[in-house]
Phi, psi and omega in degrees: 000129179288160177294328177298318180290324174300312179301315181302313181298323176294324176291326178300314180294318177298318177298314179300315180298317182297313181296322180294316179299322184265013179052040175083357178285141180291158180202164177294327177299314179297318178302315178298320178295317177301317177302316181295318179298320180297319179296316178295323179303321180291342179261359178284154173286163178300320178297321177296316178297319178299318178299315177298317177301315179299320180294328186075180185297138178239005186237039181234086180299128179272335176205168189293344183266358183282151185266148178288164174303150183287118178292330183301323179289346178272347183272139180293138174295128178248151176291140179297144179280133178285131178287141179275117176271079188306118179083001180230155182273341182203172179290323179300313176301317179298315181295314178301320179299318180291322176297325182288336188283000000 
């Protein structure tokens, strides 16, 4: 997922929250978010645009009980950080050493 698509997803959530807080009433904040979304849209790949078109709008709360788009899916997946086994070559060696103590 490109950083532009991640940013677009974050803007979707901000727009949803803005619309929800204002009960669907327009605002300068909403206009600014939409302008930023439009600028990001121009930088998305054609595949990313196609994906967004298939999903349809995700930033239109239909009632006060609806949930915003999930921000977790907008975040890039990061590789897990390897734990440093101070003084040991592996987790197994550290565990065996602790068991022996």
